[in-house]
VODOMAR-553961 format. One line per field, with one value per residue (C-alpha): residue in one letter; x, y, z. Coordinates in nm, 2 decimals. Each point is the difference from the previous one (the first is absolute). Layout:
// residues N
r	[a ...]
x	[X ...]
y	[Y ...]
z	[Z ...]
//
This chain:
// residues 270
r	[x x x x x x x x x x x x x x x x x x x x x x x x x x x x x x x x x x x x x x x x x x x x x x x x x x x x x x x x x x x x x x x x x x x x x x x x x x x x x x x x x x x x x x x x x x x x x x x x x x x x x x x x x x x x x x x x x x x x x x x x x x x x x x x x x x x x x x x x x x x x x x x x x x x x x x x x x x x x x x x x x x x x x x x x x x x x x x x x x x x x x x x x x x x x x x x x x x x x x x x x x x x x x x x x x x x x x x x x x x x x x x x x x x x x x x x x x x x x x x x x x x x x x x x x x x x x x x x x x x x x x x x x x x x x x x]
x	[2.34 0.30 -0.05 -0.02 0.27 -0.09 -0.15 0.28 -0.10 0.30 -0.10 -0.17 -0.18 -0.13 -0.11 -0.18 -0.20 -0.09 -0.35 -0.17 -0.35 -0.24 -0.22 -0.30 0.10 0.12 -0.33 -0.20 0.27 0.06 -0.37 -0.01 0.31 -0.10 -0.30 0.08 -0.02 0.37 0.02 -0.04 0.03 0.25 -0.07 -0.09 -0.07 0.03 -0.24 0.12 0.34 0.16 0.36 -0.03 -0.22 -0.15 0.14 0.35 -0.13 -0.26 0.26 0.23 -0.28 -0.11 0.36 0.20 -0.18 -0.27 -0.05 -0.13 -0.06 -0.07 -0.21 -0.02 -0.03 0.25 0.33 0.24 -0.14 0.08 0.36 0.04 -0.19 0.23 0.31 -0.12 -0.07 0.35 0.16 -0.21 -0.05 -0.34 -0.11 -0.17 -0.10 -0.05 -0.19 -0.19 -0.14 -0.37 -0.35 -0.21 -0.30 0.20 0.25 0.27 -0.04 -0.17 -0.33 0.05 0.36 -0.01 -0.14 0.04 -0.05 0.06 -0.06 0.10 -0.19 -0.05 -0.37 -0.05 0.25 -0.09 -0.11 -0.25 -0.07 -0.27 0.22 0.30 -0.22 -0.12 0.36 0.09 -0.28 0.14 0.36 -0.08 -0.02 -0.32 0.00 0.26 -0.01 -0.01 0.10 -0.07 0.09 -0.13 -0.09 -0.37 -0.25 0.06 0.38 0.14 -0.35 0.14 0.17 -0.30 -0.23 0.22 0.02 -0.38 -0.02 0.25 -0.19 -0.34 0.13 0.12 -0.33 0.18 -0.29 0.19 0.30 -0.23 -0.14 0.35 0.10 -0.31 0.10 0.36 -0.09 -0.27 0.22 0.18 -0.10 -0.24 -0.01 -0.34 0.13 0.31 -0.21 -0.24 0.29 0.17 -0.33 -0.08 0.34 -0.08 0.17 -0.14 0.10 0.12 0.15 -0.02 0.24 -0.04 0.23 0.04 0.35 0.11 0.25 0.13 0.17 0.14 -0.21 -0.17 0.33 0.17 -0.29 0.02 0.38 0.00 0.14 -0.27 -0.28 0.15 0.03 -0.31 -0.27 0.07 -0.05 -0.36 -0.07 0.11 -0.23 -0.29 0.04 0.33 0.32 -0.16 -0.25 0.28 0.14 -0.34 -0.01 0.34 -0.12 -0.32 0.19 0.21 -0.31 -0.13 0.32 -0.01 0.07 0.35 0.05 0.02 -0.20 -0.15 -0.15 -0.20 0.06 -0.26 0.14 -0.14 0.14 -0.23 0.08 -0.19 0.01 -0.03]
y	[-0.77 0.01 -0.19 0.25 -0.03 -0.19 0.20 0.14 0.06 0.22 0.24 0.31 0.03 -0.36 0.02 0.33 -0.18 -0.30 -0.02 -0.20 0.09 0.18 -0.27 0.20 -0.03 -0.35 -0.13 0.10 -0.04 -0.37 -0.06 0.17 -0.18 -0.35 0.00 0.22 -0.18 0.04 -0.24 0.17 0.36 0.19 0.36 0.09 0.32 0.06 0.29 0.19 -0.16 0.23 -0.10 -0.32 -0.26 -0.21 0.15 -0.16 -0.33 -0.03 0.08 -0.27 -0.25 0.06 -0.04 0.07 0.11 0.19 0.37 0.14 0.37 0.18 0.32 0.23 0.38 -0.01 0.13 -0.09 -0.35 -0.05 0.12 -0.29 -0.25 0.10 -0.05 -0.36 -0.06 0.11 -0.21 -0.32 0.00 -0.17 -0.10 0.29 0.22 0.38 0.27 0.30 0.29 0.07 -0.02 -0.32 0.21 0.13 -0.27 0.08 -0.33 -0.10 -0.19 -0.37 0.03 -0.27 -0.34 0.00 0.29 -0.03 0.25 -0.09 0.21 0.27 0.03 0.16 0.27 0.10 0.36 -0.11 -0.37 -0.02 0.19 -0.23 -0.31 0.14 0.06 -0.35 -0.12 0.22 -0.11 -0.37 -0.21 -0.19 -0.30 0.16 -0.05 0.26 -0.12 0.23 -0.06 0.21 0.01 0.01 0.17 -0.16 0.03 0.06 -0.04 -0.06 0.35 0.18 -0.16 0.13 0.34 0.01 -0.08 0.28 0.26 -0.11 0.03 0.35 0.10 0.09 -0.03 0.18 -0.23 -0.31 0.12 0.06 -0.35 -0.15 0.17 -0.11 -0.36 -0.01 0.15 -0.33 -0.25 -0.29 -0.29 0.13 0.35 -0.13 -0.23 0.28 0.24 -0.26 -0.09 0.37 0.04 -0.28 -0.30 -0.34 -0.13 -0.36 -0.07 0.14 -0.13 0.12 -0.06 0.14 0.07 0.16 0.25 -0.09 0.23 -0.06 0.29 0.33 0.19 -0.22 0.06 0.38 0.00 -0.21 0.21 -0.09 0.06 0.35 0.07 -0.17 0.02 0.23 0.33 -0.11 -0.11 0.34 0.17 -0.20 0.10 0.17 -0.12 0.00 -0.26 -0.23 -0.01 -0.13 -0.24 -0.14 -0.06 -0.16 -0.23 -0.10 -0.10 -0.19 -0.20 -0.38 -0.19 -0.06 0.38 -0.01 0.24 -0.16 0.21 -0.18 0.08 -0.13 -0.01 -0.06 -0.07 0.05 -0.13 0.16 -0.05 0.26]
z	[-1.99 0.24 0.32 0.29 0.27 0.31 0.29 0.21 0.36 0.05 -0.28 0.12 -0.33 0.00 0.37 -0.08 -0.26 0.21 0.13 0.27 -0.13 0.22 0.14 -0.11 -0.37 0.03 0.16 -0.30 -0.26 0.08 -0.02 -0.34 -0.14 0.10 -0.22 -0.31 -0.34 -0.09 -0.28 -0.33 0.13 -0.21 0.08 0.35 0.20 0.37 0.08 0.30 0.01 0.26 0.07 -0.20 0.16 -0.15 -0.32 0.01 0.15 -0.27 -0.27 0.13 0.03 -0.36 -0.11 -0.31 -0.32 0.19 0.09 0.32 0.06 0.33 0.02 0.29 0.06 0.29 -0.15 0.28 0.03 -0.37 0.05 0.24 -0.23 -0.29 0.21 0.08 -0.37 -0.09 0.28 -0.01 -0.38 -0.01 -0.35 -0.18 0.29 -0.01 0.19 -0.11 0.20 -0.06 0.12 -0.01 -0.12 -0.31 -0.09 -0.25 -0.19 -0.32 -0.02 0.06 0.11 0.27 0.05 0.38 0.25 0.37 0.28 0.36 0.26 -0.26 -0.03 0.34 -0.08 -0.36 -0.02 -0.27 0.04 -0.27 -0.24 0.07 -0.06 -0.33 -0.10 0.10 -0.24 -0.28 0.03 0.04 -0.32 -0.05 0.22 0.23 0.38 0.28 0.34 0.31 0.36 0.29 0.36 0.07 0.23 0.34 0.00 0.35 0.14 0.35 -0.01 -0.15 0.26 0.27 -0.16 -0.01 0.37 0.08 -0.20 0.13 0.36 -0.08 -0.15 -0.33 -0.25 -0.27 0.05 -0.02 -0.33 -0.14 0.12 -0.17 -0.33 0.04 0.05 -0.27 -0.28 -0.05 -0.26 0.02 -0.24 -0.13 -0.06 -0.18 -0.22 -0.08 -0.09 -0.22 -0.18 -0.05 -0.17 -0.24 0.17 0.08 0.34 -0.03 0.35 0.35 0.27 0.36 0.29 0.35 0.12 0.32 0.13 0.35 0.24 0.35 0.13 -0.09 0.05 -0.27 -0.24 0.04 -0.04 -0.32 -0.29 -0.24 0.25 0.07 -0.38 -0.14 0.27 0.29 -0.19 -0.10 0.36 0.13 -0.26 0.15 0.36 0.07 0.17 0.34 -0.10 -0.12 0.35 0.12 -0.29 0.09 0.35 -0.12 -0.23 0.29 0.19 -0.30 -0.06 0.00 0.32 -0.11 -0.04 -0.38 -0.21 -0.32 -0.28 -0.26 -0.37 -0.24 -0.36 -0.34 -0.34 -0.30 -0.35 -0.29 -0.37 -0.26]
//
């Protein structure tokens, strides 16, 4: 394999492909990568690979002589992931468009599957876990990372106070469902065992997102993209203004706003 040219910071193409990973993905992805059993893995799959993380990082950590596939239904994300593969030339990496609940791979195709923050977003999580079991070779490992129920609890406690003060019972019920839909270690374990896996390790960690103030939180690009639409569905834009004010009152004495992010990585064997 030809050695790729060095990164050129003056190249528009190279800079367009450079990522400073969203902290959200990196928080869980680092937790996942630090404990995966890499030695001996020859054929790996990143389920829900998006634009290429941790797909490319996993491929490079596994090294030459291995093959790592990425699967995702998001077509435009895969365009970006393919461009990275072409430019960075990681050993044996490729991406495929498809659903986790109906994977286009033969039985026993992989000996390692990872999914970083995917399980909360699968349209059919039980179906995806069953497909993971099918495409893993006997003895293969599935590693999942996810945020858990209780994430951003400081924000959701403030949201509850705002809705209670407004007498918005419907909004409180929508908030309760929104918070409760996230995974717990018990629900993840049950889902894996139902799909035929044996959970062999659970690693929990609590991280934090810190902002100077509530205005910084609401202006952050990932918050605007990944969270604000759901918050507006709970109670409407007007309630978010009240939430911003309540978060300002609840900030730490130094003015910083800290949001707790409980994370878990589960390792399961087929």
